[in-house]
Biopython code that builds the backbone (N, CA, C, O; Angstrom):
import numpy as np
from Bio.PDB.StructureBuilder import StructureBuilder

atoms = [
    (1, "MET", "N", (197.645, 79.298, 206.094)),
    (1, "MET", "CA", (196.361, 79.777, 205.628)),
    (1, "MET", "C", (196.333, 81.306, 205.633)),
    (1, "MET", "O", (195.754, 81.930, 204.744)),
    (2, "ILE", "N", (196.954, 81.888, 206.630)),
    (2, "ILE", "CA", (197.002, 83.349, 206.689)),
    (2, "ILE", "C", (197.844, 83.888, 205.535)),
    (2, "ILE", "O", (197.475, 84.875, 204.899)),
    (3, "ALA", "N", (198.967, 83.240, 205.270)),
    (3, "ALA", "CA", (199.837, 83.687, 204.178)),
    (3, "ALA", "C", (199.131, 83.552, 202.831)),
    (3, "ALA", "O", (199.239, 84.441, 201.986)),
    (4, "LEU", "N", (198.418, 82.463, 202.625)),
    (4, "LEU", "CA", (197.671, 82.281, 201.383)),
    (4, "LEU", "C", (196.585, 83.338, 201.234)),
    (4, "LEU", "O", (196.352, 83.837, 200.133)),
    (5, "GLY", "N", (195.925, 83.681, 202.329)),
    (5, "GLY", "CA", (194.916, 84.733, 202.295)),
    (5, "GLY", "C", (195.500, 86.076, 201.910)),
    (5, "GLY", "O", (194.894, 86.821, 201.139)),
    (6, "ILE", "N", (196.673, 86.391, 202.439)),
    (6, "ILE", "CA", (197.328, 87.663, 202.102)),
    (6, "ILE", "C", (197.749, 87.679, 200.633)),
    (6, "ILE", "O", (197.601, 88.694, 199.953)),
    (7, "ILE", "N", (198.274, 86.551, 200.147)),
    (7, "ILE", "CA", (198.677, 86.474, 198.742)),
    (7, "ILE", "C", (197.473, 86.655, 197.826)),
    (7, "ILE", "O", (197.551, 87.386, 196.838)),
    (8, "LEU", "N", (196.363, 85.998, 198.145)),
    (8, "LEU", "CA", (195.164, 86.145, 197.324)),
    (8, "LEU", "C", (194.608, 87.558, 197.383)),
    (8, "LEU", "O", (194.103, 88.060, 196.379)),
    (9, "LEU", "N", (194.688, 88.207, 198.528)),
    (9, "LEU", "CA", (194.255, 89.596, 198.622)),
    (9, "LEU", "C", (195.076, 90.494, 197.707)),
    (9, "LEU", "O", (194.529, 91.344, 197.005)),
    (10, "ILE", "N", (196.374, 90.304, 197.718)),
    (10, "ILE", "CA", (197.250, 91.136, 196.887)),
    (10, "ILE", "C", (197.005, 90.878, 195.403)),
    (10, "ILE", "O", (196.891, 91.817, 194.615)),
    (11, "VAL", "N", (196.925, 89.595, 195.024)),
    (11, "VAL", "CA", (196.696, 89.260, 193.615)),
    (11, "VAL", "C", (195.322, 89.754, 193.163)),
    (11, "VAL", "O", (195.181, 90.295, 192.066)),
    (12, "GLY", "N", (194.322, 89.569, 194.002)),
    (12, "GLY", "CA", (192.988, 90.046, 193.659)),
    (12, "GLY", "C", (192.919, 91.553, 193.528)),
    (12, "GLY", "O", (192.198, 92.068, 192.673)),
    (13, "PHE", "N", (193.649, 92.259, 194.353)),
    (13, "PHE", "CA", (193.671, 93.722, 194.284)),
    (13, "PHE", "C", (194.379, 94.211, 193.026)),
    (13, "PHE", "O", (193.915, 95.133, 192.355)),
    (14, "LEU", "N", (195.521, 93.573, 192.717)),
    (14, "LEU", "CA", (196.302, 94.002, 191.562)),
    (14, "LEU", "C", (195.627, 93.672, 190.234)),
    (14, "LEU", "O", (195.717, 94.449, 189.284)),
    (15, "THR", "N", (194.954, 92.530, 190.162)),
    (15, "THR", "CA", (194.325, 92.122, 188.908)),
    (15, "THR", "C", (192.882, 92.584, 188.783)),
    (15, "THR", "O", (192.325, 92.585, 187.686)),
    (16, "GLY", "N", (192.279, 92.972, 189.882)),
    (16, "GLY", "CA", (190.893, 93.425, 189.843)),
    (16, "GLY", "C", (189.877, 92.295, 189.851)),
    (16, "GLY", "O", (188.705, 92.516, 189.545)),
    (17, "ILE", "N", (190.308, 91.092, 190.195)),
    (17, "ILE", "CA", (189.402, 89.938, 190.246)),
    (17, "ILE", "C", (188.798, 89.882, 191.641)),
    (17, "ILE", "O", (189.493, 89.611, 192.620)),
    (18, "SER", "N", (187.511, 90.138, 191.721)),
    (18, "SER", "CA", (186.865, 90.273, 193.028)),
    (18, "SER", "C", (186.730, 88.948, 193.770)),
    (18, "SER", "O", (186.715, 88.943, 195.001)),
    (19, "ILE", "N", (186.630, 87.825, 193.059)),
    (19, "ILE", "CA", (186.480, 86.545, 193.745)),
    (19, "ILE", "C", (187.758, 86.189, 194.508)),
    (19, "ILE", "O", (187.692, 85.582, 195.577)),
    (20, "LEU", "N", (188.924, 86.565, 193.964)),
    (20, "LEU", "CA", (190.177, 86.329, 194.699)),
    (20, "LEU", "C", (190.236, 87.182, 195.954)),
    (20, "LEU", "O", (190.724, 86.736, 196.993)),
    (21, "TRP", "N", (189.741, 88.404, 195.859)),
    (21, "TRP", "CA", (189.681, 89.310, 197.007)),
    (21, "TRP", "C", (188.813, 88.694, 198.104)),
    (21, "TRP", "O", (189.198, 88.686, 199.273)),
    (22, "THR", "N", (187.638, 88.177, 197.722)),
    (22, "THR", "CA", (186.703, 87.586, 198.677)),
    (22, "THR", "C", (187.287, 86.331, 199.322)),
    (22, "THR", "O", (187.217, 86.174, 200.541)),
    (23, "ILE", "N", (187.856, 85.447, 198.527)),
    (23, "ILE", "CA", (188.448, 84.219, 199.059)),
    (23, "ILE", "C", (189.627, 84.550, 199.974)),
    (23, "ILE", "O", (189.828, 83.890, 200.993)),
    (24, "GLY", "N", (190.401, 85.565, 199.612)),
    (24, "GLY", "CA", (191.523, 85.981, 200.446)),
    (24, "GLY", "C", (191.080, 86.464, 201.813)),
    (24, "GLY", "O", (191.699, 86.138, 202.826)),
    (25, "ILE", "N", (190.002, 87.247, 201.842)),
    (25, "ILE", "CA", (189.469, 87.726, 203.127)),
    (25, "ILE", "C", (188.989, 86.560, 203.973)),
    (25, "ILE", "O", (189.257, 86.503, 205.173)),
    (26, "ILE", "N", (188.278, 85.627, 203.344)),
    (26, "ILE", "CA", (187.753, 84.469, 204.086)),
    (26, "ILE", "C", (188.900, 83.640, 204.657)),
    (26, "ILE", "O", (188.859, 83.257, 205.826)),
    (27, "LEU", "N", (189.925, 83.357, 203.845)),
    (27, "LEU", "CA", (191.067, 82.574, 204.335)),
    (27, "LEU", "C", (191.811, 83.296, 205.442)),
    (27, "LEU", "O", (192.268, 82.672, 206.400)),
    (28, "LEU", "N", (191.933, 84.593, 205.314)),
    (28, "LEU", "CA", (192.620, 85.377, 206.341)),
    (28, "LEU", "C", (191.870, 85.314, 207.671)),
    (28, "LEU", "O", (192.491, 85.154, 208.722)),
    (29, "VAL", "N", (190.564, 85.437, 207.638)),
    (29, "VAL", "CA", (189.760, 85.394, 208.866)),
    (29, "VAL", "C", (189.780, 83.998, 209.483)),
    (29, "VAL", "O", (189.949, 83.863, 210.695)),
    (30, "VAL", "N", (189.609, 82.959, 208.667)),
    (30, "VAL", "CA", (189.617, 81.589, 209.189)),
    (30, "VAL", "C", (190.990, 81.247, 209.771)),
    (30, "VAL", "O", (191.076, 80.630, 210.833)),
    (31, "GLY", "N", (192.050, 81.640, 209.090)),
    (31, "GLY", "CA", (193.392, 81.386, 209.607)),
    (31, "GLY", "C", (193.645, 82.093, 210.920)),
    (31, "GLY", "O", (194.260, 81.526, 211.824)),
    (32, "ALA", "N", (193.172, 83.339, 211.039)),
    (32, "ALA", "CA", (193.345, 84.084, 212.287)),
    (32, "ALA", "C", (192.572, 83.433, 213.429)),
    (32, "ALA", "O", (193.075, 83.345, 214.549)),
    (33, "VAL", "N", (191.352, 82.978, 213.151)),
    (33, "VAL", "CA", (190.546, 82.319, 214.191)),
    (33, "VAL", "C", (191.221, 81.034, 214.645)),
    (33, "VAL", "O", (191.312, 80.770, 215.844)),
    (34, "LEU", "N", (191.700, 80.226, 213.688)),
    (34, "LEU", "CA", (192.375, 78.982, 214.064)),
    (34, "LEU", "C", (193.655, 79.256, 214.841)),
    (34, "LEU", "O", (193.984, 78.523, 215.774)),
    (35, "TRP", "N", (194.370, 80.295, 214.467)),
    (35, "TRP", "CA", (195.596, 80.657, 215.167)),
    (35, "TRP", "C", (195.297, 81.087, 216.600)),
    (35, "TRP", "O", (196.007, 80.696, 217.527)),
    (36, "ILE", "N", (194.257, 81.886, 216.784)),
    (36, "ILE", "CA", (193.883, 82.341, 218.126)),
    (36, "ILE", "C", (193.421, 81.171, 218.983)),
    (36, "ILE", "O", (193.823, 81.056, 220.141)),
    (37, "LEU", "N", (192.579, 80.300, 218.426)),
    (37, "LEU", "CA", (192.116, 79.134, 219.192)),
    (37, "LEU", "C", (193.277, 78.221, 219.572)),
    (37, "LEU", "O", (193.340, 77.719, 220.695)),
    (38, "GLY", "N", (194.193, 78.008, 218.632)),
    (38, "GLY", "CA", (195.346, 77.153, 218.927)),
    (38, "GLY", "C", (196.267, 77.753, 219.974)),
    (38, "GLY", "O", (196.829, 77.028, 220.795)),
    (39, "SER", "N", (196.426, 79.065, 219.953)),
    (39, "SER", "CA", (197.312, 79.688, 220.933)),
    (39, "SER", "C", (196.691, 79.744, 222.320)),
    (39, "SER", "O", (197.408, 79.863, 223.313)),
    (40, "MET", "N", (195.369, 79.660, 222.402)),
    (40, "MET", "CA", (194.699, 79.658, 223.709)),
    (40, "MET", "C", (194.680, 78.271, 224.333)),
    (40, "MET", "O", (194.246, 78.115, 225.475)),
    (41, "GLY", "N", (195.145, 77.258, 223.598)),
    (41, "GLY", "CA", (195.226, 75.921, 224.163)),
    (41, "GLY", "C", (194.068, 75.016, 223.787)),
    (41, "GLY", "O", (194.012, 73.871, 224.236)),
    (42, "HIS", "N", (193.145, 75.503, 222.973)),
    (42, "HIS", "CA", (192.030, 74.657, 222.537)),
    (42, "HIS", "C", (192.512, 73.717, 221.443)),
    (42, "HIS", "O", (193.344, 74.082, 220.613)),
    (43, "ALA", "N", (191.979, 72.504, 221.455)),
    (43, "ALA", "CA", (192.317, 71.551, 220.408)),
    (43, "ALA", "C", (191.576, 71.953, 219.137)),
    (43, "ALA", "O", (190.352, 72.091, 219.143)),
    (44, "VAL", "N", (192.315, 72.138, 218.056)),
    (44, "VAL", "CA", (191.728, 72.522, 216.780)),
    (44, "VAL", "C", (191.913, 71.359, 215.821)),
    (44, "VAL", "O", (193.043, 70.997, 215.492)),
    (45, "ALA", "N", (190.811, 70.772, 215.371)),
    (45, "ALA", "CA", (190.818, 69.638, 214.446)),
    (45, "ALA", "C", (191.657, 68.485, 214.984)),
    (45, "ALA", "O", (192.390, 67.842, 214.233)),
    (46, "GLY", "N", (191.552, 68.228, 216.270)),
    (46, "GLY", "CA", (192.271, 67.126, 216.891)),
    (46, "GLY", "C", (193.709, 67.440, 217.246)),
    (46, "GLY", "O", (194.419, 66.570, 217.749)),
    (47, "ARG", "N", (194.158, 68.666, 216.997)),
    (47, "ARG", "CA", (195.527, 69.037, 217.333)),
    (47, "ARG", "C", (195.533, 69.953, 218.548)),
    (47, "ARG", "O", (194.603, 70.732, 218.758)),
    (48, "ARG", "N", (196.561, 69.854, 219.322)),
    (48, "ARG", "CA", (196.685, 70.703, 220.502)),
    (48, "ARG", "C", (197.131, 72.116, 220.111)),
    (48, "ARG", "O", (196.803, 73.083, 220.799)),
    (49, "HIS", "N", (197.874, 72.238, 219.013)),
    (49, "HIS", "CA", (198.299, 73.548, 218.536)),
    (49, "HIS", "C", (198.103, 73.618, 217.030)),
    (49, "HIS", "O", (198.005, 72.587, 216.365)),
    (50, "TYR", "N", (198.045, 74.813, 216.501)),
    (50, "TYR", "CA", (197.854, 75.027, 215.071)),
    (50, "TYR", "C", (198.786, 76.113, 214.589)),
    (50, "TYR", "O", (198.759, 77.226, 215.115)),
    (51, "TRP", "N", (199.605, 75.818, 213.607)),
    (51, "TRP", "CA", (200.426, 76.827, 212.966)),
    (51, "TRP", "C", (200.751, 76.417, 211.556)),
    (51, "TRP", "O", (201.442, 77.146, 210.845)),
]
sb = StructureBuilder()
sb.init_structure("model")
sb.init_model(0)
sb.init_chain("A")
sb.init_seg("    ")
for serial, (resi, resn, name, xyz) in enumerate(atoms, 1):
    if name == "N":
        sb.init_residue(resn, " ", resi, " ")
    sb.init_atom(name, np.array(xyz, "f"), 0.0, 1.0, " ", f" {name:<3s}", serial, name[0])
structure = sb.get_structure()
């Protein structure tokens, strides 16, 4: 999810499409939150770890 967010940020920046930029930021933030929760040992969506 983090990688997809970064790809969308780059594509949105290069093409000037603002919706891709926005979706990329959202995916990047959600992926980072899930990664942090998973690394702290919290179960995320029924999983013990998330990557």
